[in-house]
N, C-alpha and C positions, 0 to 999 in steps of 0.2 A: 474447793473453789471451782466455779464454773469458768471454763475458758471463754475469753472474749470472742465474740463473733467477728469474722473478718470483715473489714470495711471495704465495700465495693468502690472501685475507682470512679471518679466523676467522669461521665461521658458527655461531652458538650453537644454531640450530634449523633443521631441514629446511624449516620453514614460513616463508614471507615474513612479515615483521612488520607486517601490515596491520591487525591488530586489537589493542587493548589488552585482552587476555583477563582475565577474573576467575579467581581461584584456586579453581575448583571444576569438577569433571568430572561431568556427569550421565550415568548409565548406564541409566536406566529411567524410564518415565513411566506414570502411572495417572490417567486422568481429568484433573483440573485440577492434578495434582501431579507433580513431578519428584523423583527419588531419586538422590542422588549416590553416588560410589564408596565412601563411608563408611557408606552406609545412611540418611543423613539425608533427611527429606522436606521439600519446599518447595512452597508454593502458587505456581503459575506465573501471575503477572499480566502477563507479557510475551508468552507464547504464541508464542515464536519470532519476535517482532516482528509480532504480529497475523496469524500464519500458521496456528497450530494451532487452527482454529475448532472442531473436534470434540474438542479436548483430546488426550490421549495414550492410545494403545491402544484406540481406538474399535473395538468388535467388528465392526460392519458395514464399516467402512473396511478393517480388516485382512483380512477375508474376501474383499473385492473385489480387493485388491492381490495376495493370495496366489493367488487363482484366475487372475488375469491373468498373473502371472509364470510360471505353469505352462502358459499357453496361447500368448501372443505378446507380446513386449515392444516390438519395434521392426521396422519394415520400410522406412520412408522415405516421403516425400510424393510419390514417383513413382507411388504406387498408391492405389487407393480405400481409405479407412480408415473403416469403418462406425462405430466408436466416436467418431472425430473428428466425423463428421457428426451423430451423436446428441448429443454435448456442445454442438456449435454450435447445434443446434436448441433444446436446453434453455436455453442462455444467451440466445438471441434471444427465446424465448418468455417467459422471466422478465424480461428487460430492455426488451422492445419494440424492440430493435435488429433489423437485417436480415441482417447478415453478420458472420462471425468469422474471424480469422486467429490461429493458435496459435503461441506461442513458449515460452520457458522461464523467464521472470522478469518482474518489474515493469519494470525498466529497458528490457528488450527490447520490452515492449509500448509504452513511451513512444517508443522509437526508431521502431517501426512507425507509431505515430500521427503523428510528425513527418514521416516519409516520405510517409504517406498524404495529409496536409494539403498538403505541397509538391507532390505529384503532381497533386492536385486543382487547386491554384493554377496549375500549369504548363498544364493543359488549358484554363484560362481566359485564358492568355496572360501570366500574372504571371512575370517573370523574376528579380525580387529579392524573394522571399517573406519576410514578417515574421509571426512568431507572438508575440502579446502574452502575457507571463507575469507572475507576481506576486512581490512581496517575501515572504520567509520560505518560499518554495516549496521542496519537495524532490521531484525527479522521477527521480533515479537518478544513477549514476556513470560510465556510458559517455559518450563525448564529446558526443553530441547531447543526451542527458538531462542531463548535467552543465552544459551551456550554458544549459539552461532552469532549472537549480537556482539558488537564491539564495546559498547560503553560500560566501563567498569563500575560506574555509579549505579547502573541498573542491576548489575550482578551482585553488588556488595551485600553480604549477609544471607545469600541464598545458596551458598556452596554446600557440598561439592557439586559443581556443575557436571553436565553430561560430558563424558570424554569422547575423543575422536574428532575434534575440530582443530585444524591447523590454519593459522591466519597469515595472510600476506597483504601487502599494500594494494589498494584499489587501483585499477587501470595500469597494472604492471604485469604484463604477460610473462616476462622473463622470470619474475618472482614466482608466478603461478607454476611455470614449467619446472622450476627448481624444487618447489614444494612437492609436486607430483613425483619427481625423480627421487627425492629424499624419502618418500613414503611408498616407494615402488611396491606394487602388489597388494596394497591395502586401500588405495584411494577408490572410493565408489562414486564420488561426485564433486563437482565444483559449483558452489552456490553463490550467485551474485545478483545484485539489483542492476537493471539496465541503466537506471539513474538513481543514485542514492538519495533518499528523501529525508528521513529523520537525521541522517548523518551530516546534512548540509547542502542538499541539492547538488551533488557532484555529478557532472556529466563527463563520461569517459571519452577517450579518443573515438573517432567515428568507426574505426575498424576493430575496436576492442572485443566486441562480442563475436565477430567473425574469427578472430584469432583464437579466442577461447573455444569456439566450436571446432576448429581444426585441431587444437591441442587435445581436446576430449576425444575426438575421433582417433587420433594417433595412439593415444594411451588407453583406449577402451574405457573411458570414464564418462559418467553421465553429466551433461550440462544441465544445471538446475537454475532456473531463473525465478527470482522473487519479483513478480509484477503485481504485488498487492496494491501498491500506490500508483505505479506507472501504467497499469492496464486499463482496459475498458474505455479507450478513447482519449485518455488524458494527454498522451504524448503525440497525438496527431495520427495515430493508427489504432486499430483495436488493441494491439499489444505493441510495446515499444520495440521489441526485437524484430518486428516486421520491417522496421526501417533499415535493418541490416540484411534482409533477405535470407535469414537462417531459420532453423527450427530447433528448439531445445528438446531435451529428452523428458524433462519434468518442468512444469510451469505452475506456480502458485498465484492465485488471484483472489481478490475480495473487494473491500472498500466500494468503489463505484459500481460494482456488479449488482448491488441491491438498492442503490440510491437511498440508503438509510435503513433498509430492512437487512438484518444480519444474515449474510450468506457469504461463503467462501468456497473455493474449489481448488483441487489440484488436478492438473491434466497431465497425461502421459502420452508419449509417442515413441515410435521406433523400438529400440531394445528395452525401454522401460515399460512399454505397453504389455499388458497381460501378466504383469508381475503380481499384482494383488489378486488374491483368490478369496472365496468365502471364508470368513473368520479372521482374515489378516488385519482388517481395520473396520471401524464402524463409527456411527454417530446417531444418537437418538433423534435429534432435531434436524440434522443435516439434510438438505434437499427436500424439505417439506413442500407440499403443494403451494402454500402461501409464499414461501421463500422463492421457489422457482417461478411462480407467476410474477413476482417482483423482478426477477432477473430477466424474464422474457419481455416485460414492459420496458425495461431499460434498453434492451437491444432493439426493440421496435423503434424507440425514440432515437437512438444513435443512428439508425439507418434512415428513418423517414424524415428526420429534421436536420440532416447534414451536420450533426454535432461534432463528429470527428474532424471533418474539414474545418469547422469553425474553431476547434481547439488548435489546429495547426495555424490558421490565419491569425487568430487573436493572440496566440502565443508569440508569433513572430512580431506582431504589432506592438505588444507589450515590451518585448525585449528591446526593440529598436527605440521605443518611447523612453524607456528607463535609461538606456545608454546615452540618449541625447540629453535628457533632462538632468542626468547626474554626471555628465562628462566633466572631468577635471576635479570632481569632488574629492577632497582629501579624507573624507569619511567612508568612502566606498573602495573596497579592495577588488571586488569582481562582481559582475552581473552575468548570470548564466541560467540556462534552462532548456527545456525541450517541451514544445506544446504548452499546455497550461499548467506547467510545473516549473516555477521560476524561483530562483534564489538570488538575493542581493546580499553579498557578503560585506560586512562592515569592518572597519579597522579596529573597532572596540565593541564591547558588549552592547547589544541592542534590546535587551529584555525590557527596558523602560518604554520602548516605543509601542508596545502592545497597548498599554493604557492610553497613551497619547493618541494613537490611531482610533481607539474606541471613542474618545472625546469628539473626534471629527467624523464619527459615523462610519467607521471602517473596522471590520473584524479581520485580524491576521494573527500569525504567531511568529515567534523567533525560535529557531532550532539551532542546536550546536552553539548556543550563546551569541553568535555573531551573525547569523544568517536569517534575514527576513524571508520566510517561505510563503509564497503566494500560489494557492491551488484553488482558484475560483470555479464555480460551476461552468460546465461546458457551454452553457447557453449565453454566456457573457456577450454583450454587444459593444460596438465601438464607443458609444457614449459612456458606458460603464467602465470600459478600459481606460478612457481618458481621465475619468474621475480617479481611478486607481493609480494611474501614473502621477497625476498631480498631487494626490494626497500622500502617497508614500514618499515622493520626492520632497515634499514639504517637511515631513517629520524627520527625514534623514538629515536635512540641511539646517533645521532649526538650531 
């Protein structure tokens, strides 16, 4: 008897079902607005999850990308790449860091940071390296970054995770110091977000990063900052840590760095600089001429159009506007933020508000189940900010 052929499972879509997609397809963007396939306009308060810093169809960005596509897109890191060197110099000058390695995403920049810290530790003779991370942190979804991430739902089914991460509460310096002491001799780094994004837009005490910097200096540990979401102007400075007047040893960045073109970077300074040598790390696509031209175009716009100053001004305006409009609401637990990274924490789940906002021509998301996260383009103006305040306040109080 001939064995029956196996029956292939029914596959409803050629795409893997990794996203719970909303029922809208955007086909065009203009400034802070998205236009769907039916012609409806939406104010974009998500900006590709804090990516489209310059908004959509920015003239200078488009011109730079078009020119570069017609000149040179990719060669590989086997050769000198003048645009990569230029962007590295720009990032180091703006940040105060000393060296840059380019990759393609935020999670890759975190992976590079983890490897960099471990390599630094191995050169000190540490064989069981530990990195201290925090509760509610989000660092990415590859296995190393996922191991540093807090959300158990993201980790479920992907074990065993990478070992060597110890977790403490966010914005708790005493807990961080205790964890370093408990793992004395093995701690290579402390990895934190200056403002937690995916975890709920948590803003720490004003001196939190300063105290971590001192703690790391005392114990000869690397201060590692995840500025994937907070960096590139979003918090009212090129990087959020600059509000504290400190310098990290390792810095990860991405998202707004390319305004939608995939690029990430890990920067090193001080005792972390010079750790990576040929063969220690690499990336086929990282730092391509096209990616670096995108990054340079973003930095030109940030400088020439006062977008970082605008992020600070409009962020303060939005915070005050929301606090006034939602004062006394029993549906709001907290309103917090830094620059154009704002969270409105509700007293109950707010997932349903995403669809309601879309009905009113507004794109936003809800993270950590109860926090409306607003990360609009840095080009937002006062009229657009007023629309955002009015619309979000309306759906919260309905």
